[in-house]
N, C-alpha and C positions, 0 to 999 in steps of 0.2 A: 312168784304169785302164791305158791303153796304155803310159805311161811307166814305171809300176811294173813291169809284166810285162817290158818290154824291159830295164829296169835289172837285174832279177834274172838274166836270161839273159846279159847282158854281164858281170856279176860272175862267173858260173860260167866263162865263156870266158876271162876274165882269169886266174882261178886256174889253169885248164888251161895257159894260155900260160906262166905263171910256172914251174909244175912242169916243163913241157917244156923251157923254156930252162935251168932249173937242172940238168936231167939231161943234156941233149944238147949244150949250147953252152958257150963260154968264159964263165965267170961274171964280172960286173963287179966293181969294187973293193968297192962297198958290200955285195955278196953274200957277201964273206968275213966280214962281221960276223954271226955265227950268231944272236945274240939279236935283232938288228934284223930279220933275214929271217923268223924264226919269229913275231915279234910282228906283222909285216905280214901274214903268211900267216894267222895266227889271226884278226886283225881282219877281213880280207876274207872269211874263212869265216863268221864270225858275221853280217856284213852280208848275205852271199849267202843264208844260211839264213833270215834275217829277211825278206828280200824274197820268197823262195819262199813262206813262210807267209802273207805279206800277199797274194800273188797268189791263193793258195787261198781265203783268206777272201773276197776280192772275187768270185771265181768262184762261191762258195757262196751269194751273195746276201746277205751280211751288210751292215750299214750301210756306206755308201760306194759301193754299186752292184754290178753284176754279176749273172749268172744261173748257175744250176746246170747243168752238163753233164748230158745225158740219154743213156741207153743206146739207141742207134739200133736195135739188133737187136730189142729188145722191141717197138718201134714198128712195125717192118716186118713182124715175124712174127705178132704178136697172140697167139693161144693159146686163144681161145674164139670161139664163134659170135657174129656181130653181126647175125644175121637176126632179125626180129620173131617172137614166138611165134604159132603158128597159132590162129585163132579157131574153136573147134569148133562153135559154135551161133550162130544169128542174134543180133545185138545189138539188144535191144528197148528202145524208149522213149528212145533217145538220138539221134534223127535231127537235132534242132536243134543239139546240140553237135557232132555229126560234120560237119554242113554248115558250121558256123562255122569248124571247123578246115580243111575242104576249101577254103573260099573263101580262107583265108589262104595255103594251100599253092599253089593255082592262081594266086593273084594275082601271084606272082613277086617281090613286094617284100620277102620275108623277114620275120623277126621271131621272137618268142618267145612260146609259149603254154604256160600252166601249167594242167594238169587237176588240180584239187585237191578235197579233201573227206575226210571221215572214212574210216577203214578199212572195207572191205566194200562200198563203193559202186561198184566196178567200174572204177576208174581205169585199171588196166593193160589190161583188156579193151577199153575205149574207145580207148586209145592203139594197141593192136594192130590194131583195126579201121580206125582212121585211117591207120595205116601200110600196111595191105593195100590200101586205096583209093588211097593216094598211089602205091604201086608199080604198081598197075593203070593209073594215068594216066601212067606213064613217069618218075616221080620216082625218084631214087636214095635208098634207105632204109637207114639204119643204126640198129640197136637196141643200146643200152648199158644194162646193169643196174647201178645204183649199189650198190657193195659196202662202203659206209662207209670208203672208202679214197681220199683225194684224189689220191694219186699214180697209182693204178690208173685213176681217171677221166681224168687227164691223158693217160696212155698210150692209153686207149680213144679219146679225142677226137682225139689225134694220129693214131692208126691210121685213124679215120674220115676225117680230112682227107687222109691219104695215099691212101686209097681214092678220094677225090674229086680227086686230082691234085696234092697237095702234093709238090713235088720233093724228091728225096733230098738235094740240095745245101742246101735250107733246113733239113732235119732235121739235116744235118751241122753247120750253124751253131748249132742248138740244142744238139747234142751237145757241141760244144766251148765252149759258154757265150757265144758271140758275140751271141746273141739269146735272149730268154725264149721257152720253148716255147709258153706260152699265147698270147703275141702272134703268134708264127709261125703257129700254128693258126688264130687268128681273123682274121688278115690274109688268109689264103688263103680261109677260109670266107666272108669278106665279098666276095671277088671271084668266087665260083662260085655259080651258081644251079641250081635244079632238084633240090634235095635236101631230105630230111626226116631229122633226127637225133632219136631218142627217147632220153631219159635217164629211166629208170623208177625209181620208188620213192625219190626224193630226200627222205627224211623228216627229215633233219638238215641243212638247207641251210647252216647256219653253218659246217659242217665241209667244205664242198665244196672250198674253197681255189682257187688258191694263197693262203696266208695265212689270216687269220681274218676273220670278219664275214659279213654277209648278202650274198646275190647281188645285192641292189639297187644296189650300187655299180657293177656291170657291168665289173669289172676281173678277175674270176676266170674259171673254166672255163665258166660259164653266162652267155651274153650275148645280147642281142636284135639284134646288129649283122650277122648273117650274110645272105648272098644267098639262102639257103633258110630253112627253118623249123626252129627248135629246139623240140621238144615235151618238156616235163618233167611227170612225175606226182609228186604229193606230198600228204601229209596236212596240210601247212602251208598255210593259206588266207589268210595275212596279206598285204595289199598292201604293208606295210612290208618284208616279207621279199623280195618279188619286184620291187618298184620300179614306177615309173609306165609303163614301156615294155612290160611283160609283159601279155599278154592272159590274164586269169584266167577259166578255165571251171570254175565252182564246181558240182560235181555234187550233186544232190539225190536222195532216194529215188525209185524208179520209181512212176509212177501205177499204180493198181490194175489197169487193163486191160493195161498193159505188163508188170507183174509176173505177171499171169495167163498172158500169152503165154510168158514164160520157163518157167513151170511146165509148160505144155502142150508146149513144145518138148522138155523133158526126160522128161516122163511123159504122153504123149498119151492113154493109156487110163485115167488115174487119176480121171477125172470130167469134169464139164461145165465150160464156160467160166465160168459163174457160181460154181461151187464153187472153181475155181482163183482167181477174183478175190477170193473171201472169204478164202482162205488167204493170198493176196498181201497183202491188207489187214492180216491178223493178223500177218504178218511185217514190216509197216511198209515194204514196198517195197524192202527191203535186198537188193541182188543176191546178196551172199554167202549170206544166209539162204535166198533163193529157190533158189539153186543147190544148197545143202545139202539142202533139202527135195526138190527135183526128183531129185537123185542118189539119195536114200534111196528115193523112190517108184519109181524105175526098176529097182531091184534085186528080182528075183523072190522072194527069200527074206525080204524085209522083213516085219515084223509088220503094219504099216499100209500098205495098198496104194492108198488113195484120198485125194484132197485133203481130203474131209470128215473121214475117219478121222484123218488126220494133224493137222488143225486141232483136232479134239476131243482128241487125245492130248497136244497141247502143254500143256493145262491141268495134267496130272498128270506128264508126262514131259519137261518142257521141258529140264531139264539134260541128260538123256540124248540127246534128239533134236538140240538145237542147241548146248548148252554142253559137249558131251562132250570129254574129254581126248583128246589124240593123243600117242602115245609120244614123238614128236620135237618137239612144239610148243614145249616150254620151252627147248630148246637151239637150234632152227633157226628164225630169223625167217621164212624162206621158207615153212615149214610153218605157222607161227603165223598167217600172213596168210590161210591157207585154212581156218582153224578159227574159227567164229563167236566162241567164248568168248575166244580168245587175240588176235584181230586188234586189239582196242583196247588190250590190255596193252602192245603195242609203243609206242603213242602215250603211254601213261601212264609207261612206263619212260623214254621220251625226255624228257618233261616233268620227271620227277624228276631226271634227269641235268642238265637245264638249270636246276635250282634251284627249280622250282615244286613244292615238297615237299608242299603241301596239295592239289594237283590231284586225286590219287587219293581221299583221304578226302572231299573236297567232292563229287566225282562219286558216291561211295558214299552220302553223305547224301541227295543229290538222288534217287538211285535208290530210296530208302526212302519217298519221297513218291509221290503218285498220278501216273498218266500224263497229266498236264495241266500247263500253264504254272505256274511258281512265281513269286510276287512276289520281285523282287530284294531287297527290304527284309527278307525272312525269313532270308536267308543272311548272318548276322552273325558276327563273330569270336566272340561269346559262344556262339552255337549250335555252332560248330565245336569250340570248346574244351570246352563242356559235354558234347558227344556223344563226341568222340574222345580227350579228354584232351591234345590237342596244343596248344602255344601258337599263338595266331593273333592277327593284327592286321588292321585294315582294309586295309592295304597288301598283306599276304600273301594275304588272301582275294580281293581284287581281282585280284592276279596269278594266282592259281589259276583263277579264272573266265575271265580273259583267255586263259590257256594252253589251257584246255579248249575255248574258242571258236575259238582259232587252229587247233587240230587237228580241228575239225569234230565234237567230241563233245557240244558244247553249243550250242544255238541261242537267238537272241533274236528271237522272232517279231515281225513288224511289227504295228502297231496294227490292231485288227479292227473299229473303229467303235464299240465299246462304251465306249471310254475306258480299257479295260484295258491298252492298250499306250502310254498317255500317259507323258510324262517322269516323272510322279509315281508311276508303277506299272510300272517296268521289269520285263520278263518273261524268265524262263529256262526252257528246255525241252530235255529229252533226247529223242533218237530212241527210240521205244518199245522197240526191240530192245536198244539200248544200256542202257536202264534195266532191262529185265527180266533180261538176262544179268548185269549188275552186281549186281542184288539177289540173284540165285540163287547167285552165287559168294562172297557174304559168309559169314563163319564164323558158324554158328548153334550155340547160342542167343546167344552173345556174338560180336561186339560189338553185335548188333542190338537186344537188349533195352535196354541202356543208351542206345543211339543213339535208339531210338524214344521213350524216356522224355524225352530232351532235346528231340526234335522236338515232342512234345505240349506240353511246357511253353512252348516258343517260339511254337507256333501260338496258344495261349491268349493269350500276351502280344501277339502281332500283332493279334489280334481286338480286344483292349482298346485298343491304340494306334490302330487304325482307327476304332473307335467314338468316340474322343476327338478325332479330326481335325475341324476346323471345316467347316461347310457341306458342299459336295459333294466335298471333297478326298479323302475316304477311300473314295469309291464305286468307283473303278477297282481299288484293292487288295482291296476286299471281294469283287469278282467273281472275282479270282484266287485268293483264299483258299478260296472255297466248295467246290471239288471235293476239297479236302484235309481237310475237317472231318468227313465221315461216318466215315472210318477213325479219326479222333481219338476220336470217341464210342465206336466199337467197342472200341478198345484200352483205354478207361477204364470199361468195363462189367464188373463193378459197382463197381470200386475207387473211382473218382472220378466216379461217374455224374452227380451233381448239378452239379458244376462244369463238366463237359464239355457237358452239355445246355444249361447256361446260356450257354456259349460259342457253341454253335450257334444258340441263340435270339437272342443279341445280333447275330450276323452276319446272321441272316435278317431281323431288323428293319432293319438297314442296307440290305440288298438290296431290301426292300420300298420303302423311301424312294427308292432309286435306280431303281426300276422294273425291276429285274432279276428278272422273274417266273420264268424257268426255273431260275436259280440258287437263288432263294428256295424254289421248290417242292422241289428236291433236298433241302434241309436240313429243311424242314417235314415231308416224308414220312418221312425217316430218324428225326427226333426223335419223331414220333408212334409209329412202329413200335416204337422202343426203349422209350418210356414205357408203351405198351400192354402190352409184354412184361414190363417190370420193375416198374412201379407198378400195373398193372391198369387195366381199362377205365373204372372209375368215379372214379379219382383226379382231383381238380380240375385237376392239371397235364395229364393225358391229355386231358380234355375241352377245355382251352384249346388244346392242340396240334392236336386234331381241327378246331377252329374255324379256326386259322391255316392248316392244310392245305387246308381247303375254300375259304377265301378265296383262297389262292394258285392253286388250280385254277380258280376263277372268273376270276381275272385273266388266265388263259391261254385263256379261252373254254370250259373244260370244265364247263359249267353243270350237266349231268345228274349227273355224279359229285359236284360240289359240293353240289347240292341234296340228294342222298341222304345225304351226310355231315352237312349242316346239319339235316336232318330227324331223324336219329338223335341228333345232339347236343342239339337242342332238347328232345327227350323225356328224355334223360339229365339235362340241366340242371334241368328242371322237377322231376324225381324226386329228384335229389340236393341241389340248392340252393334249390328253390322257385321259384314263378312270378315273383316280384318281384326276384329277385337280378339285379344289373346284368349278370352273365354270361349269365343266361337271356334278358334283354331283348336283349342283343347277338346272341345265338344266333337269336332270332326275326327280328331285323332282317336277319341274314345269309341266313336261309332265304328271306325275302321277296325279297331281291335276286336270289338264284339262280333263283327262280321267274320273276322278271321277265326274267332272261336267257334263260329257256326260252320266253318269250312268254306266260306265264300271268299276265297283268297284273291281272285281276280278283282272283284269289287273293292276288297280291302286294299289291295295294292294301288289301285287307281286313286282312292281317297288319300292314302298315305303319300303318294307322289305329289298330289296337289298340295297337301298340307305341309310337306317338307319345303316346297318352294315358297309357300306363304310364310312359314316360320323364318326361313333364311332372310326373306325380304323385310318382314316386320320386326323380328326380334334379333336377327343377326345369326351368323353361323355357329357361334360358340355358346349361345344361350342354352341352358339346360333343357328347355322345352324343345329346342331345335335338335339337340342330341337325341332326345327321346323319340322324336319324330323320325329321324334317320334310322334309329334302331328298329322301330316298328315297320318301316318300309322294307328293311332288309329281311325281317322275319316273314313278311308277306311274300317277298320274292322267294324265300326258301320254301314256303308252302306251295308255291307254284313250280318248284323244281329248279329254279334259277340259282343253283347253289354257288356257282362261281361269282356271280354278281353280288349275291347276298354276303358271301365271305369277304369280298373286297370292301363293301360298305361297313360290315361289322368291324373289320380290322381298322379302318379309318376312324370309326366311331369310338373304339376302345382307346386308341391313342388320344383322341380329343377328350374323352372322359377322364383319363388319367391326368392329362395336362390341366383341365379346367377344374375338376372336382377332387382329384387326388385318388390314389390307388385303393383306399379302403371305403370310399363312398358306396352306399348300396347300389346306386345307379351304375357305378364303374364295375362292381361285381356282376350286376345283371348284364352289362355289355360284354364282359369276358365270357360269361356263360353262353350268350348268344353266339359269339364268335366261335367258341368251341363246338357248339351244335352245328354251325355252318361247316366247319372243317370235317365234322363227322359225315355230313351230307356229301362232301366231296371225296369221302373214303380215306381221309387223313386221320385214321383212328388213333394212332400213337400220339400225334401232336394234340389231338382233341383230349385224349386221356390225361395228358400232362396238365393242360389248362384246367380241366375239371378237377383234378387232384388239388391243384393250387387254389382253385376257387372254393372247393369244399373246406379246406383248412381255413381260408380267410373268412368264410361265412360263419363257420363254427366259432371263430375268434370274435368276430364283429357282431353277429346277430344271435349267437347262441345255438346249441345243438338241436333245439326243437323248433326253431323258426321254420315256417313253410318254405322259405327260399333255401335254407340249408338242406331241408329234406329234398327239395328239387335238385340241388347240386349232387347229393348222394345218388339220387335216381339216375341222373345223367351220367355220372361216373360209372355206375354199374352197367348201364346200357352200352357205353362205348367199350368197357372191358369185355362184355359179351361178344361184341363185334370183333374184338381182338382174339377171341377164342379162350379167354380166361373165364370159363363158364362157372367154375367152382367159386372163385372170388366174387364174380358178378351175382351169383345166387345168394351168397352170404350177405352182400350189401343190400340186395333187394329184400331179403327176409328181414333184416334189421329195419330197413326203411318202411316196410309194410307195417311192422309192429308199432313203429313210432307214429306213422300217419293214422293208424287206427286209434292210437291213444290220444294224439293231439287234435286231429281233424274229425275223427269219428269214422265208423265203418262204411258209411255211405257217401262220403265226400268223393268228388270226381278224382282227385289226386290219389286217394286211397284205392279206388277201383283200378286206376292206372298201375299203381304199385303191385296190386294183386296179379294183374295180367302180366306185368313184366317179370315177376317172380316165377310164374308158371312157365313163361317162355324160357327163362334161364334154366329152370329145372329140366325142361324138355330137352334143351340143347345139351345139358350136362349128361342126361341119361342117354341121349343119342350118341354122344362122344364115347361113353362107356361101351355101348353096344358095338360101335364101329371099331374100338380098340380090341374088343374080344374077338370080333370077326377077323380082324387083321392077324391077331395072334394065332387063331385057329387055322387060317389059310396058310400061314407060314409053316405050321406043323404038317399040314397036308402036303404042301409042296416039298417039305423036307423028307 
């Protein structure tokens, strides 16, 4: 580059010399040839101009090297404040994030931290509080607001470096093109410590510059190489965007207690802490929504003046309270960030500009589903096209979901222990406020009518596909589909009522097999209520649904309500179908089981005795329902203390189950479990333990380690080991089982409570054994 520039200058000087000599001196002989002189003059002029243009091209940074000169005056003068915004209220629920940033700032090693997350999570507020704390600790703080202008960002960072001591001589080198300004700035920032520079709202990182590409290359304006800390806020949460050296602080919604504190800060007289917490939960812990609610409640002229009233009003006035328009929101991104409805539009607009054209319609589709995780397999190109009419492929749908995830609008929750988060059942979930605002802003009645019709068709297909999956593979997806099915039935009443309730029934059956009692109960109750309303209380389908509902309640330990439903159902079955109908016999069996669950063993045994005789007469001795009836009679006898008779019936029943259904059928495994329990009642603990050990292995293999029946087998094995004096092994099994039941069934499920009690018993026996052993050792020493 140096030779080209000096060559251009020499050519100009030579031309000047020629002209000067030609005018003022005695011309040489060759100069008398006019054609020759002007030809040489013209050629030198062309060469000179060419060299000058080449010099400018090099200085402009075109291929071949060079840097663009920069206007020094703009750098030195600035033109806007670079002070951080004031934080007007305490920052709640972000202490861990603030301490993480403070440690980096105080450490002195420099670096780059990116506070990222969806719009409305309070990234700017967090950065402003971090800046205030850094300034209080003596750090030099500079605040830069990204204006979607790479050149302006460069000027601002140069000004920040100038404030931090970048000499004018170095700026002059950048001005004249002898060094790239970005390199001059970062060479100086790398040599200076004790500073925090905040670049706020970098929502389009690929446009930061200089040049194009993501900041992850660390050759542009945002680098992790400074002696102080560069703090960036952005909606882009991707590690690919920010690179391996950036410390990503990914913000989540506030916890309910922190959200309540935000509301109480803004409106301290609007209600109790509990009422504020309920409103915070309703708003999903989104700081932007909490601030909007707190500001509204703090205004004396507002119609709703309490947390409870505001929360109640959200049901009918959601769009007015949180989704309201602002006159300047559509044109001013700074205003849009402060309006709940518009804040996510900025991200969707950015995604659309970046080529993710399906991001907005996919988000709208997800918003029309229930506020629960959605199975990834439901969101297919066919669903998108059927609903929106837009062409979609697997690649474009994947890209849309990835873009929504990158900007924090869509989450993929971690596995929850039920199998619903397994690789075969990927999950998608919207923040509740993102979902609600998006659903409210859709045009009505179209496109939602057509969209919901498509959603319902694909929900039914998804249930059918789940039902056809082999073994346990469909169970995780079934759990995820369950919350979305009640609305499916509501939308299809009465147009497609029969097919819709069949869809719910199919999924409920899968959930029963999976041991997902809570999800099954949701569908059973909704189906029964709909059939009772549409078909009437005496319709056979309504009676069958009441039976299924009562059985699901019994599975959750709600024996009293289950018994009442079974009692009503038995009377209705006998009246409508007759005493010998298989449904009537099943109803009597179910009532007896519910009574046994309530401890009414004598009444339960009498009903089971009658039912077994009727089953053998009507269906035959080997019918599966007859085998179930014999098993249940034996259980009732065991409850009455008739352990010998119970054990004999269970032994007969186990042999019949293995012969009729096979050794791995769930009913056979249940029969073996019952026989082992009966042997335990007879004091045959060793034989009982062997059967329980075999049954646990078979249930883990057939049903999976987290199925409630598997957990019951482990509980029974631990109990019989305790009776054999193997207290340590029993306590370990009970401890494992309690953790699994809390994770799978919840902390308040009856089986979980039983596990907690059994663990306490095993630990007490283990402690007692230890005390007894120490007493025995002490007494031997005394006697010795």
